VMD Tcl script that draws the C-alpha trace (Angstrom):
set ca {
  {27.92 -132.51 37.43}
  {25.81 -130.06 35.46}
  {26.85 -127.18 33.28}
  {29.66 -124.94 34.44}
  {31.71 -127.69 36.06}
  {35.26 -126.48 36.48}
  {38.53 -128.33 36.29}
  {40.23 -128.66 39.68}
  {43.72 -127.19 40.17}
  {46.68 -129.43 40.89}
  {47.11 -127.50 44.17}
  {43.85 -129.06 45.42}
  {45.03 -132.50 44.35}
  {48.35 -132.09 46.19}
  {46.54 -130.78 49.28}
  {44.08 -133.70 49.28}
  {47.03 -136.14 49.27}
  {48.86 -134.52 52.20}
  {46.98 -136.42 54.90}
  {47.65 -139.79 53.26}
  {51.33 -138.85 52.90}
  {51.44 -137.91 56.59}
  {50.01 -141.36 57.41}
  {52.80 -142.93 55.34}
  {50.48 -144.29 52.63}
  {51.69 -144.83 49.07}
  {49.78 -142.25 47.04}
  {50.62 -143.58 43.56}
  {47.96 -146.38 43.60}
  {45.42 -143.86 44.92}
  {46.16 -141.51 42.02}
  {45.95 -144.42 39.59}
  {42.55 -145.43 41.00}
  {41.39 -141.87 40.31}
  {42.96 -142.02 36.80}
  {45.21 -139.06 37.62}
  {48.71 -139.33 36.12}
  {51.20 -138.96 39.02}
  {53.43 -136.91 36.70}
  {50.72 -134.27 36.47}
  {51.43 -133.27 40.07}
  {54.76 -131.75 39.10}
  {53.19 -128.99 36.97}
  {51.58 -126.03 38.76}
  {49.35 -125.31 35.76}
  {47.89 -128.82 35.59}
  {44.21 -129.45 36.26}
  {42.03 -132.52 36.62}
  {38.34 -133.04 35.92}
  {35.83 -132.90 38.81}
  {35.19 -136.63 38.24}
  {38.91 -137.47 38.67}
  {38.99 -135.37 41.84}
  {35.84 -137.00 43.28}
  {37.35 -140.46 42.59}
  {40.55 -139.42 44.38}
  {38.66 -138.20 47.44}
  {36.72 -141.50 47.56}
  {39.97 -143.51 47.29}
  {41.55 -141.38 50.05}
  {38.47 -141.90 52.22}
  {38.84 -145.66 52.03}
  {42.62 -145.64 52.43}
  {42.72 -143.29 55.45}
  {39.50 -144.47 57.15}
  {38.98 -140.79 57.92}
  {36.38 -138.35 56.62}
  {38.97 -135.57 57.00}
  {41.32 -137.68 54.77}
  {44.06 -137.61 57.41}
  {44.19 -133.82 57.16}
  {42.43 -132.93 60.41}
  {43.80 -132.81 63.95}
  {41.72 -135.90 64.83}
  {40.37 -138.81 62.78}
  {36.73 -138.45 61.82}
  {35.36 -141.98 61.45}
  {33.43 -142.91 58.31}
  {29.74 -142.41 59.03}
  {30.22 -139.29 61.19}
  {29.08 -136.97 58.41}
  {26.05 -139.20 57.71}
  {24.98 -139.14 61.38}
  {25.34 -135.34 61.44}
  {23.00 -135.19 58.42}
  {20.48 -137.56 60.08}
  {20.56 -135.36 63.19}
  {19.82 -132.25 61.11}
  {17.00 -133.76 59.00}
  {14.41 -133.71 61.77}
  {14.74 -129.94 62.28}
  {11.92 -127.61 61.23}
  {14.15 -124.93 59.66}
  {17.68 -124.27 58.47}
  {18.78 -122.28 61.54}
  {17.95 -125.18 63.89}
  {19.51 -127.72 61.49}
  {22.82 -125.84 61.16}
  {23.02 -125.29 64.93}
  {22.40 -129.01 65.52}
  {25.03 -130.00 62.93}
  {27.62 -127.67 64.47}
  {26.78 -128.97 67.98}
  {27.19 -132.55 66.73}
  {30.77 -131.90 65.52}
  {31.63 -130.07 68.76}
  {30.94 -133.33 70.65}
  {34.24 -134.74 69.39}
  {37.32 -133.70 71.38}
  {39.66 -132.05 68.91}
  {36.92 -131.72 66.29}
  {36.31 -128.46 64.43}
  {34.57 -125.78 66.47}
  {31.87 -124.67 64.01}
  {29.28 -122.14 65.06}
  {26.23 -120.34 63.67}
  {25.99 -116.78 64.94}
  {22.79 -114.80 64.54}
  {24.38 -111.40 64.23}
  {22.64 -108.11 64.57}
  {20.85 -106.66 61.56}
  {20.14 -108.80 58.52}
  {23.25 -111.01 58.66}
  {23.83 -114.48 60.01}
  {27.41 -115.75 60.21}
  {28.79 -119.27 59.99}
  {32.24 -119.33 61.59}
  {35.13 -121.62 62.32}
  {36.06 -120.62 65.87}
  {39.51 -121.03 67.33}
  {41.12 -122.96 64.49}
  {40.77 -126.68 63.83}
  {41.31 -128.18 67.26}
  {43.98 -128.69 69.94}
  {46.61 -130.29 67.68}
  {46.50 -127.76 64.88}
  {50.20 -127.03 65.29}
  {50.85 -130.57 63.98}
  {49.40 -129.50 60.63}
  {51.32 -127.60 57.98}
  {49.84 -124.24 56.97}
  {48.65 -125.72 53.65}
  {46.88 -128.61 55.45}
  {45.04 -126.39 57.91}
  {44.04 -124.01 55.09}
  {42.59 -126.78 52.96}
  {40.63 -128.26 55.90}
  {39.22 -124.82 56.76}
  {38.28 -124.20 53.12}
  {36.63 -127.63 52.72}
  {34.69 -127.28 55.99}
  {33.27 -123.95 54.79}
  {32.54 -125.32 51.33}
  {30.80 -128.47 52.59}
  {28.84 -126.49 55.17}
  {27.61 -124.11 52.44}
  {26.62 -126.96 50.10}
  {24.87 -128.99 52.84}
  {22.95 -125.94 54.10}
  {21.72 -125.26 50.55}
  {20.85 -128.94 50.07}
  {18.77 -129.02 53.30}
  {16.43 -126.29 52.06}
  {16.67 -127.14 48.35}
  {18.02 -123.70 47.43}
  {21.43 -122.21 46.81}
  {22.24 -119.74 49.60}
  {24.07 -116.70 48.19}
  {26.91 -115.69 50.50}
  {27.24 -111.97 51.21}
  {30.95 -112.42 52.00}
  {33.52 -115.09 52.80}
  {36.77 -114.50 54.68}
  {39.71 -116.71 55.58}
  {42.19 -116.41 58.44}
  {45.24 -117.00 56.27}
  {47.08 -115.33 53.35}
  {45.89 -116.03 49.77}
  {46.89 -119.58 48.68}
  {48.34 -120.24 45.17}
  {44.86 -121.12 43.91}
  {43.13 -118.02 45.36}
  {41.38 -117.42 42.00}
  {39.35 -120.59 42.53}
  {37.61 -119.32 45.65}
  {35.16 -116.93 43.98}
  {33.57 -119.51 41.64}
  {33.26 -121.96 44.56}
  {31.80 -119.54 47.10}
  {30.02 -117.19 44.70}
  {31.54 -114.05 46.21}
  {35.02 -112.46 46.28}
  {37.02 -113.91 49.21}
  {38.95 -111.84 51.74}
  {42.21 -113.30 53.03}
  {44.22 -112.45 56.13}
  {40.99 -111.98 58.13}
  {40.89 -112.40 61.94}
  {38.97 -115.70 61.50}
  {37.44 -117.95 58.85}
  {33.73 -117.20 58.40}
  {30.96 -116.51 55.87}
  {27.94 -114.20 56.07}
  {24.52 -114.63 54.53}
  {21.06 -113.10 54.82}
  {19.53 -114.28 58.10}
  {16.11 -114.79 56.49}
  {17.49 -118.10 55.15}
  {17.51 -119.41 58.74}
  {13.72 -119.66 58.74}
  {13.60 -121.60 55.42}
  {12.04 -125.05 56.02}
  {14.15 -128.22 55.74}
  {12.78 -130.04 52.67}
  {14.95 -133.18 52.57}
  {14.16 -136.58 54.07}
  {15.94 -139.91 54.66}
  {15.43 -141.13 51.08}
  {16.94 -137.97 49.51}
  {19.72 -138.15 52.11}
  {20.68 -141.61 50.75}
  {21.30 -140.01 47.34}
  {23.43 -137.26 48.89}
  {25.46 -139.74 50.95}
  {26.25 -141.92 47.92}
  {28.31 -139.01 46.59}
  {29.31 -137.24 49.83}
  {31.46 -135.63 50.83}
  {33.52 -136.04 47.63}
  {30.60 -134.96 45.45}
  {29.99 -131.90 47.60}
  {33.61 -130.80 47.17}
  {33.75 -131.26 43.43}
  {30.20 -130.36 42.43}
  {29.85 -127.01 40.75}
  {27.06 -125.04 42.30}
  {25.17 -122.72 40.01}
  {26.64 -119.30 40.66}
  {25.01 -115.94 41.01}
  {27.83 -113.82 39.62}
  {27.61 -112.47 36.07}
  {30.80 -114.44 35.28}
  {29.05 -117.68 36.32}
  {26.02 -116.84 34.16}
  {28.30 -116.23 31.16}
  {30.21 -119.45 31.87}
  {26.90 -121.33 32.07}
  {25.78 -119.92 28.68}
  {29.12 -120.79 27.04}
  {29.22 -124.34 28.45}
  {25.62 -124.90 27.37}
  {26.49 -123.84 23.81}
  {29.46 -126.24 23.72}
  {27.30 -129.17 24.72}
  {24.55 -128.41 22.18}
  {25.32 -129.72 18.75}
  {23.10 -128.65 15.88}
  {22.13 -130.76 12.89}
  {20.05 -133.88 12.30}
  {20.78 -137.02 14.28}
  {22.07 -139.01 11.28}
  {24.87 -136.53 10.54}
  {28.21 -137.84 11.87}
  {29.04 -136.32 15.25}
  {32.23 -134.61 14.07}
  {30.21 -132.38 11.77}
  {27.92 -131.25 14.60}
  {30.18 -128.36 15.47}
  {29.01 -126.37 18.43}
  {29.77 -122.70 18.11}
  {30.76 -120.61 21.09}
  {28.57 -117.50 21.06}
  {30.27 -114.10 20.91}
  {29.87 -111.43 23.58}
  {26.90 -109.56 21.96}
  {24.95 -112.84 21.72}
  {25.56 -113.71 25.38}
  {24.71 -110.13 26.43}
  {21.38 -110.41 24.57}
  {20.64 -113.70 26.35}
  {21.35 -112.09 29.72}
  {19.23 -109.06 28.75}
  {22.03 -106.49 29.12}
  {23.93 -104.37 26.60}
  {27.40 -105.60 25.47}
  {28.98 -102.55 27.17}
  {27.23 -103.37 30.48}
  {28.31 -107.01 30.26}
  {31.93 -105.98 29.63}
  {31.83 -103.57 32.58}
  {30.29 -106.12 34.97}
  {32.85 -108.77 34.03}
  {35.63 -106.20 34.54}
  {34.19 -105.37 37.99}
  {34.31 -109.09 38.81}
  {37.96 -109.15 37.74}
  {37.55 -111.15 34.55}
  {36.76 -110.77 30.83}
  {34.72 -112.55 28.18}
  {37.88 -113.91 26.53}
  {39.16 -115.25 29.86}
  {35.86 -117.03 30.53}
  {35.83 -118.45 27.00}
  {39.32 -119.86 27.56}
  {38.32 -121.33 30.94}
  {35.26 -123.04 29.45}
  {37.26 -124.45 26.55}
  {40.00 -125.66 28.91}
  {37.58 -127.35 31.32}
  {35.65 -128.98 28.48}
  {38.93 -130.22 26.93}
  {40.13 -131.73 30.25}
  {36.73 -133.34 30.78}
  {36.51 -134.82 27.27}
  {40.09 -136.15 27.31}
  {39.45 -137.78 30.70}
  {36.35 -139.54 29.37}
  {38.51 -140.70 26.46}
  {35.77 -141.19 23.82}
  {35.84 -138.15 21.55}
  {38.64 -138.05 18.92}
  {41.04 -135.15 19.56}
  {40.38 -133.65 16.09}
  {36.61 -133.63 16.82}
  {37.21 -132.04 20.20}
  {39.37 -129.28 18.66}
  {36.61 -128.58 16.13}
  {33.89 -128.57 18.80}
  {35.89 -126.08 20.89}
  {36.04 -123.75 17.88}
  {39.68 -124.27 16.81}
  {40.05 -124.15 13.05}
  {43.02 -126.49 13.15}
  {44.54 -129.08 15.48}
  {47.83 -127.22 15.95}
  {46.05 -124.17 17.42}
  {44.23 -126.47 19.87}
  {47.50 -128.23 20.81}
  {49.19 -124.86 21.49}
  {46.27 -123.65 23.61}
  {46.06 -126.91 25.59}
  {49.78 -126.81 26.33}
  {49.38 -123.21 27.55}
  {46.48 -124.26 29.81}
  {47.92 -127.43 31.30}
  {51.61 -127.69 30.43}
  {51.11 -130.83 28.33}
  {49.64 -131.89 24.95}
  {46.10 -133.32 24.52}
  {47.49 -136.66 23.34}
  {49.91 -136.97 26.26}
  {47.19 -135.96 28.73}
  {44.76 -138.58 27.41}
  {47.46 -141.27 27.22}
  {48.64 -140.56 30.78}
  {45.10 -140.51 32.15}
  {44.05 -143.71 30.44}
  {47.28 -145.67 30.95}
  {46.54 -145.39 34.69}
  {43.68 -147.87 34.55}
  {44.53 -150.29 31.76}
}
mol new
graphics top color blue
foreach p $ca { graphics top sphere $p radius 0.5 }
foreach p [lrange $ca 0 end-1] q [lrange $ca 1 end] { graphics top cylinder $p $q radius 0.2 }
display resetview
């Protein structure tokens, strides 16, 4: 998963389940397979780890027999995504590969109408034309939004994978009002989203279209073992200052000082303060503060996010004692950690771990 992995909001979990619910499937066993406590779904503040979310998507895949998880206007048979990737691998450059992939999905009646547009000037645009297919009215607004968002996300990740580089988006826009989890879009897409746009699309520098495809069938096997669940939950390294700060903070949390024979609990990682992070990013503290403000966040907010995501991740893995975790996250006492965790997720660390682990005993 790499540094900077973020906990996934409960809104995404609910959205992922909608297709299975529409098909009349019992979602409780699916949640249990993913080690997600069904009770968690009742709290808007709740989050799950990327691993829990990836497991849920895999379970939904198998249960629905549909790569769109029962959320699309048509069923996309397992293996469709893999064949699209095989079709794109033989292309000389990204532009040809993306066009071929989009053409492949357009072959299916009722499939998403994806298109690559080589605009004028320096921009190329990847767009979702005319909604999600002929039966879109059968979908609720939330279902069609999540499908549109996932299509854009997976397209962006696959395009970057094909050329072995992360493609910075110049902009991303969505043809619907901001969803409850609108704050999650920027870390995923690496640029501030615009909602209520005439159509769903993303722009990037057209020079990426000439980048050579560097993947082959053996590297595709690795991608497919985790796709598309892995593509949805994987955190891509971001280009925003906020992402760089988050990366530095997460790295510090995972690095414990001290000799190997010292008990783990005493290896307390220390979260660096703002001046330290600014020095690492080669900017002044004032500049770092200003840039984070421009990106709509603050150092304290990022610190809280990193601590929250690390707490969720550790409690899901279920190995580290809660007292050690509190210490590692920089809380001087357990009660302060318990208060913070309840503020972040609506439940206590002990209850969260118990719920998560009782699902698969």
